[in-house]
C-alpha positions, 0 to 999 in steps of 0.5 A, a space after each residue: 500500500 502506498 499512502 499519498 499526500 495530495 496537497 491542498 486541492 490544486 492538481 498542480 500541487 500534487 508532487 511528481 512522485 505522487 503522480 507516478 504512484 497514482 499512474 501505477 495503481 490498481 485501486 485508489 482509496 480517495 478522500 473528499 478533499 485534495 486533488 480529486 480532479 486527478 481521479 478522472 485522469 487515471 488509467 481506465 483500469 484503476 478502481 476508485 473507492 470513495 471514502 470521503 468524509 464531510 463535516 458531521 457525516 462519515 459514511 465510511 468509518 475509519 476502521 472500515 477504511 483501514 480494512 479496505 486498504 488491507 483487503 485490497 492489498 492482500 488480494 494482490 492490488 497495488 493500493 494507493 490511499 490518496 489523502 488531502 494535504 499531508 497524511 501525517 498532519 492531522 490526516 490519520 495517516 499514521 492510523 492507516 499505516 499502523 493498521 496495514 503494518 499490523 496486517 503484514 502489508 508493506 507501506 510506502 509513504 509519499 508526503 504531500 504539501 500540507 494545507 497548514 502551510 501552503 494555504 496561508 502562503 497562497 493567501 499571502 500569509 507567511 506563518 513566520 516573518 522576521 520581526 513579527 513571528 518566530 514560530 507556529 503551532 498547528 492544531 485540529 479544531 475538532 478534538 477537545 483536549 483529554 477527550 481520548 483519556 477519561 482520566 484527564 479532568 478539563 480545566 478552565 483552560 482546556 474547555 474547548 478545542 484548543 490544548 494548553 500549547 495552542 493557548 500558550 501560542 495564541 497568547 504569544 505575540 511572537 507565534 502563529 496558531 494555525 487551526 485546521 478543520 476549525 470553522 464549526 468550532 470557531 466560536 469556541 476557539 475565540 471564547 477559549 482564547 479570550 478566556 485564556 488571556 489572548 489579546 482581543 485585537 489579535 488578527 485572524 485570517 480564514 482562508 477558504 478553498 485554498 489553492 482552488 479558484 474559489 479561494 477566499 480570505 476573511 479577516 477580523 479581530 479575534 474578538 469578532 472573528 466568529 461573527 464576521 465569519 458567520 456574516 460572510 458565510 465562511 464554510 469548510 474546507 478552510 484554514 484559520 490563522 491566528 496571529 500578527 502575520 494574519 494582519 491585512 497588508 503585512 506583505 504589500 499587495 497580497 491582501 485578499 489576493 494570491 501571490 505571484 504565480 498564483 493569480 497576482 
């Protein structure tokens, strides 16, 4: 089985190695996000198995996806698991590799362009910038801290999607917080951040459909981010960037537009 990261969505952000692997596949197990247009360009003999998930709707549970990979590989097929972004950045790629290895199925990993970095970059948002920020932290907007461990008792700082490290990041003016899959929980993220002492004026940028023609950037102060996003009808897939690098005009000429080579 080959685990392939497909990048944020644009076909031309798929790596050369990923393209070659897909051309040699017998079965492609594909998600809803990522470079799905590439599926129409695969050789006619390739079987495509759609296991895509949507917010609040998971028609194929993760355990069944793991089983499909093993079943097709044991039947002698070259199985390619195509995932959006990079499969090891909040993509459950590790779970799928572990399931295959436990079943005796060899695995090759082809990294992908992660949306956490690429999508802000395409919107003119550098996650680090000299004199502004020196580091960044990436989290999921889905999981509450301690949810997998019943022995962990939530505190006032952990009642929400952000863990302690993320809250420390959002309070730190020299760091950037990147939230994947955070549109539905944006209100909770804002409330949790403010309760933890974050500056209400911290810039927030939400980049929808990064790398695609529909790409759109919504900006607001942290304290108003949820209301502004709701008013603009922000929807997933989107990447939320919290920190000084999210301010409009940080890089001259890139606010609300793409960088050279991608539309400007």
